[in-house]
KEZA-579410 format. One record per residue: residue number from 1; residue in one letter; x, y, z of N, C-alpha, C, O in turn. Coordinates in steps of 0.05 Angstrom, whole numbers, plus 5000, padded with zeros to 4 digits. Atoms other than C-alpha are relative to their C-alpha. Last residue first. Layout:
<nr NUM; rest A; nc1 X; nc2 Y; nc3 Z; cac1 X; cac2 Y; cac3 Z; cc1 X; cc2 Y; cc3 Z; oc1 X; oc2 Y; oc3 Z>
...
This chain:
<nr 86; rest G; nc1 4999; nc2 4990; nc3 5033; cac1 2487; cac2 8947; cac3 8397; cc1 4978; cc2 5004; cc3 4992; oc1 4974; oc2 5011; oc3 4969>
<nr 85; rest A; nc1 4999; nc2 4971; nc3 4998; cac1 2497; cac2 8903; cac3 8464; cc1 5000; cc2 5011; cc3 4962; oc1 5008; oc2 5000; oc3 4942>
<nr 84; rest P; nc1 4983; nc2 4996; nc3 5001; cac1 2464; cac2 8828; cac3 8458; cc1 5007; cc2 5036; cc3 5000; oc1 4988; oc2 5051; oc3 4996>
<nr 83; rest P; nc1 4993; nc2 5000; nc3 5034; cac1 2404; cac2 8821; cac3 8487; cc1 5022; cc2 5009; cc3 4999; oc1 5030; oc2 5023; oc3 5018>
<nr 82; rest E; nc1 5003; nc2 4972; nc3 5014; cac1 2406; cac2 8803; cac3 8561; cc1 5007; cc2 5001; cc3 4972; oc1 5026; oc2 4988; oc3 4962>
<nr 81; rest P; nc1 4975; nc2 4987; nc3 5013; cac1 2395; cac2 8731; cac3 8579; cc1 4992; cc2 5023; cc3 4992; oc1 4970; oc2 5028; oc3 4982>
<nr 80; rest V; nc1 5008; nc2 4988; nc3 5025; cac1 2327; cac2 8719; cac3 8622; cc1 5030; cc2 5012; cc3 4994; oc1 5040; oc2 5030; oc3 5007>
<nr 79; rest V; nc1 4999; nc2 4974; nc3 5007; cac1 2350; cac2 8680; cac3 8681; cc1 4996; cc2 5002; cc3 4976; oc1 5001; oc2 4982; oc3 4961>
<nr 78; rest I; nc1 5010; nc2 4991; nc3 5026; cac1 2330; cac2 8616; cac3 8716; cc1 5004; cc2 5025; cc3 4990; oc1 4988; oc2 5041; oc3 5001>
<nr 77; rest R; nc1 5012; nc2 4974; nc3 5013; cac1 2363; cac2 8593; cac3 8778; cc1 4999; cc2 5002; cc3 4974; oc1 5016; oc2 4992; oc3 4960>
<nr 76; rest Y; nc1 5009; nc2 4989; nc3 5031; cac1 2394; cac2 8536; cac3 8810; cc1 4986; cc2 5023; cc3 5000; oc1 4979; oc2 5033; oc3 5021>
<nr 75; rest F; nc1 5025; nc2 4988; nc3 4999; cac1 2423; cac2 8506; cac3 8876; cc1 5005; cc2 5016; cc3 4970; oc1 5025; oc2 5022; oc3 4958>
<nr 74; rest R; nc1 5001; nc2 4978; nc3 5017; cac1 2476; cac2 8450; cac3 8870; cc1 4972; cc2 5017; cc3 5006; oc1 4952; oc2 5004; oc3 5012>
<nr 73; rest R; nc1 5022; nc2 4981; nc3 4999; cac1 2492; cac2 8398; cac3 8921; cc1 5004; cc2 5025; cc3 4982; oc1 5025; oc2 5039; oc3 4984>
<nr 72; rest S; nc1 5014; nc2 5007; nc3 4977; cac1 2541; cac2 8335; cac3 8923; cc1 4975; cc2 5019; cc3 5008; oc1 4958; oc2 5010; oc3 5024>
<nr 71; rest H; nc1 5000; nc2 4977; nc3 4980; cac1 2558; cac2 8337; cac3 8854; cc1 4984; cc2 5001; cc3 5021; oc1 4960; oc2 4998; oc3 5018>
<nr 70; rest N; nc1 4967; nc2 4997; nc3 4994; cac1 2572; cac2 8282; cac3 8804; cc1 5004; cc2 5018; cc3 5018; oc1 5028; oc2 5022; oc3 5023>
<nr 69; rest P; nc1 4997; nc2 5019; nc3 4976; cac1 2491; cac2 8260; cac3 8810; cc1 5034; cc2 5002; cc3 5008; oc1 5044; oc2 4991; oc3 5028>
<nr 68; rest S; nc1 5009; nc2 4994; nc3 4972; cac1 2478; cac2 8332; cac3 8784; cc1 5013; cc2 4978; cc3 5016; oc1 5024; oc2 4983; oc3 5037>
<nr 67; rest D; nc1 4974; nc2 5005; nc3 4984; cac1 2511; cac2 8322; cac3 8714; cc1 4998; cc2 5005; cc3 5030; oc1 5019; oc2 5009; oc3 5042>
<nr 66; rest R; nc1 4986; nc2 5028; nc3 5006; cac1 2448; cac2 8308; cac3 8681; cc1 5027; cc2 4993; cc3 5012; oc1 5037; oc2 4971; oc3 5015>
<nr 65; rest D; nc1 4970; nc2 4995; nc3 5009; cac1 2420; cac2 8373; cac3 8698; cc1 5005; cc2 4973; cc3 5006; oc1 5000; oc2 4962; oc3 5028>
<nr 64; rest V; nc1 4984; nc2 5021; nc3 4987; cac1 2344; cac2 8366; cac3 8680; cc1 5030; cc2 5002; cc3 4999; oc1 5042; oc2 5004; oc3 4977>
<nr 63; rest F; nc1 4969; nc2 5010; nc3 5010; cac1 2308; cac2 8422; cac3 8657; cc1 5009; cc2 4978; cc3 5018; oc1 5001; oc2 4978; oc3 5042>
<nr 62; rest L; nc1 4986; nc2 5012; nc3 4977; cac1 2229; cac2 8418; cac3 8660; cc1 5029; cc2 4998; cc3 4985; oc1 5034; oc2 4987; oc3 4964>
<nr 61; rest F; nc1 4975; nc2 5017; nc3 5011; cac1 2188; cac2 8467; cac3 8625; cc1 5014; cc2 4992; cc3 5020; oc1 5018; oc2 5004; oc3 5042>
<nr 60; rest P; nc1 4979; nc2 4995; nc3 4987; cac1 2118; cac2 8499; cac3 8646; cc1 5026; cc2 4978; cc3 4982; oc1 5021; oc2 4961; oc3 4965>
<nr 59; rest S; nc1 4995; nc2 4986; nc3 4977; cac1 2112; cac2 8516; cac3 8589; cc1 4974; cc2 4990; cc3 5021; oc1 4950; oc2 4994; oc3 5016>
<nr 58; rest E; nc1 5030; nc2 4999; nc3 4992; cac1 2127; cac2 8475; cac3 8527; cc1 5007; cc2 5016; cc3 5028; oc1 5030; oc2 5019; oc3 5038>
<nr 57; rest T; nc1 5019; nc2 5011; nc3 5022; cac1 2189; cac2 8469; cac3 8478; cc1 4974; cc2 5000; cc3 5011; oc1 4955; oc2 4995; oc3 4996>
<nr 56; rest P; nc1 5025; nc2 5018; nc3 4992; cac1 2229; cac2 8513; cac3 8523; cc1 4984; cc2 4994; cc3 4977; oc1 4975; oc2 5011; oc3 4961>
<nr 55; rest V; nc1 5021; nc2 4989; nc3 5010; cac1 2295; cac2 8537; cac3 8499; cc1 4982; cc2 4982; cc3 5003; oc1 4984; oc2 4958; oc3 4997>
<nr 54; rest V; nc1 5021; nc2 5024; nc3 5002; cac1 2358; cac2 8520; cac3 8548; cc1 4972; cc2 5019; cc3 4981; oc1 4966; oc2 5042; oc3 4988>
<nr 53; rest T; nc1 5017; nc2 4984; nc3 5011; cac1 2423; cac2 8554; cac3 8553; cc1 4974; cc2 4987; cc3 4997; oc1 4978; oc2 4963; oc3 4993>
<nr 52; rest E; nc1 5011; nc2 5007; nc3 5026; cac1 2463; cac2 8514; cac3 8603; cc1 4981; cc2 5019; cc3 4988; oc1 4968; oc2 5032; oc3 5004>
<nr 51; rest L; nc1 5001; nc2 5027; nc3 5004; cac1 2503; cac2 8518; cac3 8666; cc1 4994; cc2 4990; cc3 4973; oc1 5007; oc2 4973; oc3 4962>
<nr 50; rest P; nc1 5019; nc2 5007; nc3 5017; cac1 2526; cac2 8591; cac3 8675; cc1 5003; cc2 4966; cc3 4996; oc1 5024; oc2 4954; oc3 4994>
<nr 49; rest L; nc1 4986; nc2 5006; nc3 5019; cac1 2555; cac2 8602; cac3 8748; cc1 4983; cc2 4988; cc3 4975; oc1 4965; oc2 4972; oc3 4980>
<nr 48; rest W; nc1 5008; nc2 5023; nc3 5013; cac1 2531; cac2 8647; cac3 8795; cc1 5010; cc2 4992; cc3 4975; oc1 5017; oc2 5008; oc3 4958>
<nr 47; rest T; nc1 5001; nc2 5005; nc3 5023; cac1 2571; cac2 8694; cac3 8842; cc1 4983; cc2 4973; cc3 4990; oc1 4985; oc2 4952; oc3 5002>
<nr 46; rest D; nc1 4996; nc2 4972; nc3 5009; cac1 2566; cac2 8721; cac3 8914; cc1 4999; cc2 4998; cc3 4962; oc1 4991; oc2 5018; oc3 4949>
<nr 45; rest P; nc1 4969; nc2 4993; nc3 5009; cac1 2530; cac2 8660; cac3 8932; cc1 5000; cc2 5025; cc3 4989; oc1 4982; oc2 5038; oc3 4979>
<nr 44; rest E; nc1 5006; nc2 4976; nc3 5007; cac1 2462; cac2 8651; cac3 8975; cc1 5032; cc2 5012; cc3 4993; oc1 5047; oc2 5026; oc3 5007>
<nr 43; rest L; nc1 5023; nc2 4991; nc3 5001; cac1 2452; cac2 8583; cac3 8978; cc1 4997; cc2 5026; cc3 4995; oc1 4976; oc2 5034; oc3 4984>
<nr 42; rest E; nc1 5008; nc2 4986; nc3 4974; cac1 2519; cac2 8557; cac3 8961; cc1 4971; cc2 5013; cc3 4998; oc1 4964; oc2 5019; oc3 4976>
<nr 41; rest T; nc1 4992; nc2 5019; nc3 4975; cac1 2542; cac2 8507; cac3 8910; cc1 4994; cc2 5011; cc3 5022; oc1 4996; oc2 4997; oc3 5042>
<nr 40; rest S; nc1 4982; nc2 4995; nc3 4982; cac1 2519; cac2 8556; cac3 8851; cc1 5002; cc2 4969; cc3 5020; oc1 4986; oc2 4951; oc3 5015>
<nr 39; rest Y; nc1 4999; nc2 5013; nc3 4972; cac1 2480; cac2 8545; cac3 8791; cc1 5022; cc2 5015; cc3 5018; oc1 5037; oc2 5033; oc3 5010>
<nr 38; rest E; nc1 4979; nc2 4995; nc3 4988; cac1 2452; cac2 8581; cac3 8728; cc1 5001; cc2 4981; cc3 5024; oc1 4981; oc2 4971; oc3 5034>
<nr 37; rest V; nc1 5003; nc2 5010; nc3 4976; cac1 2402; cac2 8564; cac3 8674; cc1 5033; cc2 5003; cc3 5017; oc1 5055; oc2 4997; oc3 5007>
<nr 36; rest L; nc1 4978; nc2 5007; nc3 4995; cac1 2395; cac2 8617; cac3 8618; cc1 5000; cc2 4978; cc3 5032; oc1 4987; oc2 4987; oc3 5051>
<nr 35; rest Y; nc1 4995; nc2 4997; nc3 4978; cac1 2333; cac2 8622; cac3 8579; cc1 5030; cc2 4989; cc3 5012; oc1 5041; oc2 4970; oc3 5002>
<nr 34; rest E; nc1 4977; nc2 5014; nc3 4994; cac1 2318; cac2 8630; cac3 8507; cc1 5006; cc2 5010; cc3 5032; oc1 5008; oc2 5033; oc3 5038>
<nr 33; rest G; nc1 4983; nc2 4978; nc3 4991; cac1 2251; cac2 8634; cac3 8485; cc1 5021; cc2 4995; cc3 5010; oc1 5021; oc2 4971; oc3 5018>
<nr 32; rest G; nc1 4985; nc2 4986; nc3 5022; cac1 2215; cac2 8585; cac3 8439; cc1 5020; cc2 5022; cc3 5006; oc1 5034; oc2 5033; oc3 4989>
<nr 31; rest V; nc1 4991; nc2 5025; nc3 5019; cac1 2160; cac2 8571; cac3 8489; cc1 5015; cc2 5009; cc3 4975; oc1 5004; oc2 5024; oc3 4959>
<nr 30; rest T; nc1 5006; nc2 5000; nc3 5025; cac1 2162; cac2 8633; cac3 8534; cc1 5008; cc2 4978; cc3 4986; oc1 5032; oc2 4972; oc3 4984>
<nr 29; rest G; nc1 4987; nc2 4979; nc3 5018; cac1 2172; cac2 8616; cac3 8606; cc1 4985; cc2 5000; cc3 4970; oc1 4966; oc2 4987; oc3 4965>
<nr 28; rest E; nc1 5017; nc2 4992; nc3 5030; cac1 2146; cac2 8575; cac3 8659; cc1 5014; cc2 5022; cc3 4988; oc1 5025; oc2 5040; oc3 5001>
<nr 27; rest F; nc1 5004; nc2 4973; nc3 5001; cac1 2196; cac2 8538; cac3 8704; cc1 4983; cc2 5003; cc3 4982; oc1 4980; oc2 4987; oc3 4964>
<nr 26; rest T; nc1 5018; nc2 4993; nc3 5020; cac1 2216; cac2 8470; cac3 8728; cc1 4992; cc2 5029; cc3 5001; oc1 4994; oc2 5042; oc3 5022>
<nr 25; rest V; nc1 5011; nc2 4975; nc3 4990; cac1 2284; cac2 8453; cac3 8759; cc1 4976; cc2 5005; cc3 4975; oc1 4979; oc2 5004; oc3 4951>
<nr 24; rest G; nc1 5008; nc2 4983; nc3 5025; cac1 2319; cac2 8390; cac3 8755; cc1 4981; cc2 5019; cc3 5009; oc1 4969; oc2 5016; oc3 5030>
<nr 23; rest A; nc1 5009; nc2 4974; nc3 4995; cac1 2367; cac2 8346; cac3 8799; cc1 4982; cc2 5016; cc3 4970; oc1 4989; oc2 5016; oc3 4947>
<nr 22; rest Y; nc1 4989; nc2 4968; nc3 5015; cac1 2382; cac2 8278; cac3 8774; cc1 4982; cc2 5020; cc3 5012; oc1 4958; oc2 5015; oc3 5015>
<nr 21; rest R; nc1 4981; nc2 4991; nc3 4993; cac1 2376; cac2 8208; cac3 8813; cc1 5016; cc2 5032; cc3 4993; oc1 5036; oc2 5043; oc3 5000>
<nr 20; rest A; nc1 4982; nc2 5024; nc3 4999; cac1 2307; cac2 8194; cac3 8806; cc1 5029; cc2 5006; cc3 5011; oc1 5030; oc2 5013; oc3 5035>
<nr 19; rest I; nc1 5002; nc2 5016; nc3 5017; cac1 2282; cac2 8263; cac3 8787; cc1 5016; cc2 4972; cc3 4998; oc1 5034; oc2 4968; oc3 4981>
<nr 18; rest D; nc1 4982; nc2 5025; nc3 4997; cac1 2288; cac2 8308; cac3 8847; cc1 4986; cc2 4981; cc3 4984; oc1 4964; oc2 4973; oc3 4993>
<nr 17; rest R; nc1 5010; nc2 5030; nc3 5001; cac1 2254; cac2 8373; cac3 8823; cc1 5019; cc2 4983; cc3 5005; oc1 5041; oc2 4987; oc3 4995>
<nr 16; rest V; nc1 4983; nc2 5016; nc3 5000; cac1 2265; cac2 8452; cac3 8844; cc1 4989; cc2 4971; cc3 5001; oc1 4973; oc2 4964; oc3 5018>
<nr 15; rest E; nc1 5008; nc2 5025; nc3 4977; cac1 2210; cac2 8497; cac3 8826; cc1 5018; cc2 4980; cc3 4997; oc1 5019; oc2 4969; oc3 4975>
<nr 14; rest A; nc1 4993; nc2 5030; nc3 5009; cac1 2224; cac2 8559; cac3 8787; cc1 4995; cc2 4982; cc3 5024; oc1 4992; oc2 4989; oc3 5048>
<nr 13; rest P; nc1 5006; nc2 5021; nc3 4976; cac1 2199; cac2 8634; cac3 8791; cc1 5006; cc2 4972; cc3 4992; oc1 4998; oc2 4965; oc3 4970>
<nr 12; rest L; nc1 5025; nc2 5011; nc3 5003; cac1 2237; cac2 8673; cac3 8739; cc1 4995; cc2 4981; cc3 5023; oc1 5012; oc2 4967; oc3 5035>
<nr 11; rest L; nc1 5000; nc2 5031; nc3 4996; cac1 2293; cac2 8719; cac3 8752; cc1 4973; cc2 4990; cc3 4994; oc1 4954; oc2 5006; oc3 4992>
<nr 10; rest P; nc1 5023; nc2 5005; nc3 4994; cac1 2310; cac2 8785; cac3 8709; cc1 4998; cc2 4966; cc3 5006; oc1 5005; oc2 4947; oc3 4992>
<nr 9; rest P; nc1 5025; nc2 5001; nc3 5016; cac1 2382; cac2 8795; cac3 8713; cc1 4975; cc2 4994; cc3 5006; oc1 4971; oc2 4988; oc3 5030>
<nr 8; rest T; nc1 5019; nc2 5021; nc3 4990; cac1 2425; cac2 8822; cac3 8767; cc1 4979; cc2 4993; cc3 4982; oc1 4957; oc2 5004; oc3 4985>
<nr 7; rest K; nc1 5018; nc2 4987; nc3 4981; cac1 2484; cac2 8858; cac3 8734; cc1 4978; cc2 4976; cc3 5004; oc1 4978; oc2 4954; oc3 4992>
<nr 6; rest A; nc1 4987; nc2 4982; nc3 4988; cac1 2555; cac2 8831; cac3 8707; cc1 4973; cc2 5014; cc3 5020; oc1 4976; oc2 5022; oc3 5043>
<nr 5; rest T; nc1 5006; nc2 5000; nc3 4970; cac1 2526; cac2 8768; cac3 8686; cc1 5009; cc2 5021; cc3 5022; oc1 5009; oc2 5016; oc3 5046>
<nr 4; rest S; nc1 4986; nc2 4986; nc3 4984; cac1 2526; cac2 8778; cac3 8614; cc1 4994; cc2 5000; cc3 5028; oc1 4974; oc2 5013; oc3 5036>
<nr 3; rest F; nc1 5015; nc2 4992; nc3 4971; cac1 2502; cac2 8735; cac3 8563; cc1 5020; cc2 5012; cc3 5016; oc1 5044; oc2 5008; oc3 5012>
<nr 2; rest N; nc1 5002; nc2 4973; nc3 4999; cac1 2520; cac2 8736; cac3 8486; cc1 4988; cc2 5003; cc3 5030; oc1 4969; oc2 5019; oc3 5034>
<nr 1; rest D; nc1 5022; nc2 4998; nc3 4988; cac1 2556; cac2 8670; cac3 8482; cc1 4995; cc2 5030; cc3 4999; oc1 5013; oc2 5046; oc3 4995>
């Protein structure tokens, strides 16, 4: 992957959703653009972990964390990946 999390990336406004037993995040972005969904188990973490790269087919776009029932809690953020160096 061509993502770097060393610097604070640009964040997008997002809204957390509870879809049945799955957690999800709705965000507005560029259709066809690439975004990185990150998560943490703490509200104010020292680090965020990459979860999945998504390419919205519409905006607003709903990302569903299908693994969320296996975790007691997760916090999400959507970031714009940094372009590859060079």
